[in-house]
N, C-alpha and C positions, 0 to 999 in steps of 0.2 A: 567369525563369527567372535563376539567379546567375551573375553575371559568372565568366569560366573561373578568372580567378586568386582570387575568393573559393572557390571547389571546392578548389583546391589548398592554400589557406590553414587551411578547415576540417577537409580530409582529415589534414593535417599536424599542426594541434591534435590531432585527437582520437588520432591515433597516440602523441603527447607524453604527454596525459592519462592513456591509459588504458596507459601503460607499454611500449607495442609499441617507440616510439623512447627511450630513457632518457638521461638528463642525460650530458653527454659523448661521446654516440653520433655517429657522421657519420651523416648522413641523405643520401638518394641524390643523384647528381649532379645538375648544371642539365641535363644531357642526356639522362640517366634520367628525370628527369621531364619533359621535353618530349616524349618517345615515349610515356610512360605516359599522359599526360594529353591529347597530341595537341595542342599548343598552341607558340605561339613561345617563342623564348627570352626575350623581353621580358617575358612574360607570367610566366615563372617567375621571373624577377628581380623582379618588382614582387611576386609573393606572399612571397617569402622576404626582402624589404626590409621589408615590412610584419609579417611574424613578428619579425625583428630588431627592429624598433621597439618591440614589443610586449614583448620579454624572451623570446621561447622559443627562437631564434637567435641564433648569433652566426657568422661568418663570418672564417676567417682565411685570410690570402692564401697562393695556391699550395698548400692543404693542403685547403680544403672547408668546408663548412656544417656546424655541429653543434650539438646539443640544448643550450641554455642551462639552466643551473638558477635563473635570475633572474626565470623569468615568474610564480613565488608570488608575489602583492603582498601576504603578510602583511608587517604591520609591527610595531616594539616597543610599539604604543599597547593599546588597548582589544582584547580578544580576542575573537573573533566566531565563533560557533557556526551551522552550518550546519544547515537543517532541511528537510527533504524529506517532503512529504507528497502522496497522490493528488489529493485536493482539499482547499479552505481553507475556504471559507466554506458548506458545504456540511454537513448532519447531523450528527456528534458532532467535527469537526475542529475547529470554534472552540474548542469547549471543551479538547481536547487541546494546541493550540496557546497558550492561555490559561494553561494548566499549565506548560510548557515556557518562557514568557516570564516569569512570576511567577518561576520559579527562578531562571532566568540572570539576572535583574534584580537580586535580592538579593547575586549576587556581581561584577556590574557589568559581565556580560558582553552583548555585543551579539547580534543575533540576524538571520541572512541566511535569506528565507523563500523556498521555490519549492514548485510543486505540479507534477503528471505527468498529471493526469486520468487515471490508469492506464493510462497509454500508453507504452511501450519508448522510442520515439522521444524523447518530452520528457522522460522520466527522464534521458537520456545527455546531453542538452542541460543538463539541470539540474544532473548530476554534473560534467561539463565546467566549468559555471562555479563550481562550489564549489572544484574542483582548481584553476583558474584563481586563482580569489580568494585562496584560501588559507587559506581556514577551519581552524581549530582542531582542531574537533571537529565529528562531523555525528550528525544524529539523521534516520533513515529510516524512512518507510511503504513497505515495497517495493510495486513494480509488477507486477501479476499473480503474484503468488509461486505460485501453482501450477502454473506452465507455466516452460520454459526460458527464461531471461534472457540476453541475449548481453551486458549490459552488467557483467556479471561482472568483468570485466578492469579497470573503474575501481573496483570496490570492494578489488581485490588492490593497486592504486596507492595507495589509502589505506593499507593495511595496510604497503607497503614505506615509505612517508613517515611510518609511524607515526604515523599521525593518529586518535586513537581514534573509533571510529561504533559506535552500538548501532541496534537495529531495535525500531519498536512497531508492536502488531496482528499483525504476522505477522513473517517473516525466510525467508533464502533457505535451502532446505534445503542446498545445495551449499557453503555458506561455514560455516564454524566463527565463530558472530557472538553477542554478547550480545544479549539482547531481551527485554520487557516486554509479554506478551499476557494477554489474557481468556483461561480455560481454555474454548476454543470445543467441545470434546468435550463439556464439563459442562453448558456452556449450553443445547446442543440435546438433551443427554440428561435436564436438569430440567425443557424445557419438553414432550418427549415423557411424560414419566413423570408431569406433573401432568395431562395428558390421558389418560392412561390409570388415574390414580387416580380421576377422574370419570368412567369408564366406557366412554371412547372406545376401539373395537377398530380402528376402521379409518381411520387417521391419515396424511394426506400431509404431503410437504416439498417446498418450494420451495427451490431450492438454486442458490448462484452458485458456478460452478464452474472460474473462472481465477485465483481467489484462495485462499489457505490455509484462511481462516476457513470458507469453503464446505465445503471439504474436511472438515475438523474437526468443522463441525456436523452434515454429513451421518453422520459416524462415531458421534457422541453420539445421534442419531437411531434408528440402526441398532441400537446399543447398548441402547438401553432398549427397542425393540420385541422384540430377542432375549432379555431378561430376565422379558419378559413371556409369552414363548412366543407372539408375534403374528408372522407372515409378513410378510417384507420385498416388498412388491408394487412393482417398477419402472414400472408403471404409476400409480402414487401419487405418483411423483416429478417435478416439473419443474423441469429445470435451464435455467440460462441464464448468460450470461458479460456482459462489458462491453460487445462489440460487439452483441449480441442483445438488451440490457437496454433501448433504445429501442423493442422490440417486445413488452415483456414483457406490457403492459395485453391487447394481442389474444391473445398464448400465454395469457394466465390465463384469457380468457373461453372459448377454446377447451377448456382443462384444465377447467376448472368445468362447462361444459357436458356433457363427455364422462363427469365422475365423481359428475355431481348425484343424489342420493338413495343415493349408496354411500360417498362421503367423509363422515364426520361433524366431521373437524378437520384442521386445517393448522399445521404449525409452519414459521414463515417465515425466509429468510436474516436479515432485519433487520426493523426497524420502519417503513422506507421500504417494503418488500416489504408486509410486513402492512396498511399503510393501503392500499396500491396494490389489494391483495385486497379491502378493505372497500369501496372506488369500486366495483369490478367487481363484487362481490356485489349491491350497490344498482341498478347497471343493469342485472342479470339478475334482480331481485327475490329474492334469497336472503338470508332472513333470519340475521342475525347476532346473537345466538349461538344463536337457536333450532334452525335449518337448519345452520349451521355455525360451528363456534369456531375461534377463532384465537391464535394466539400468535407475537409478535413478538421482537426481541432487540437490547438495547443501551441500552432507556432512553433513547432520543434525545430531543431538545425538540420535535420535530414529533410523537413520540408524546405527550409530556406537552402540547400546545398543540391536539391534534386534538379532533375535533368527538364522539369517543367515545373511551372510556379504554381501551386497548390493554393486553390484560394481555402483561408483557415480562417481560425479564432485565435486572439491572444490567450497567454495562459501566464502567470505573474513570473513563473520558475524562480529566478534570483531573489527576486523581492520576497517571495513568501518565504524562502529560506532564511532571509535576515529577519523578517519578520518576527518567525517562529522562534529564532536564537535570542532576538530582544525580548521576548516573551519570557524565555526561561531565566534569564540574566536578572531582568526585574523583578521576576517573581523570586528569585533567590536574594535579592537586593531588600524583599520584605516590601515592595509596593504592591497598594491595595487596588482594586476598580481596573484589573486587567480585561483585555475582552476577553470573553467566551467564545463567542463565535465570531469569525473574519470571512467574510467573502470576497473575493475580488470579481470585478466585472468584466466580461470578455469583449472584445471589439473587433469585427469583422476586418479581415485583411482579404482584399481583392487579390485574386490571381488570375491566371489563365485556364482553370478547369471548369469554370460556370460559363453557359451560355444561353441569351435570352430565347424564348421559344418567342415567335412569332405570329400574334393570333390572326386566325382566319376572318 
């Protein structure tokens, strides 16, 4: 459990960094803080002293305690770009980060990296760190981009402080923010259309629904079915989110057993899910692609290194990282007419997990 003075420190920092308490504004009195946190005057003073030492507060004798504008630690030296991604070492993220870093190095920018594990509380900590450090620009992969995010105030603080930021892979629809994204609708659309072209009519979908990518990938799937006059069937869709992902293997087993002999193909949220389907099918004795065709998405390194060549679709990965970093650098250089929306078009990569159905 945190010491009580640390709770006060963390709360006041959050209020300052999110813009609730603005520079030059007076914070609540010592007496008000005592009552609010049910602590002694000594505990409140300890918290205020530490915040003052860190440059967040300044006290004026006989007047009160005010938010200082000195807390941002940016110096006149090497400029720093913050990067917040959901993950760092998994899946396509090392390639994206490599692209960002290579572009920043070309113009002698340093990189400050943080990850959220797709957790909103961890995103809050990462944003507070970036604001406190005083980064010159920020590249963010949103956390749970398809649900309401209580951290929006932090992004508005960056805007108020005129710190440029852009988003990758997804964006928060509540914000007007430049972004670099794969055309996720097109990705699932091409996957589904490929299966239809191979004669499949009973096509399922594995969808992750707390991220914007999952929402748009489902849209592409539905679009392709509609164009082919195939009925969308809710029982052919298995959805999951970040919280239920650890149970995905068991959910897939139930889903595949329930639809065995009916579904002939699956469009998967990404390559990671596609390969999990492969593993579950092996346990259940379902032959791929003879009994079930599978398409992943993102052309990740795990698909390239798997013991089965997964049919998948491309993702820009390193190029997306370079482009986002280039956008930040050009913005800081004062360049105008920078792109607001950048979509990358996916391309199908044929593997060995799709089989054509012969028409009788």
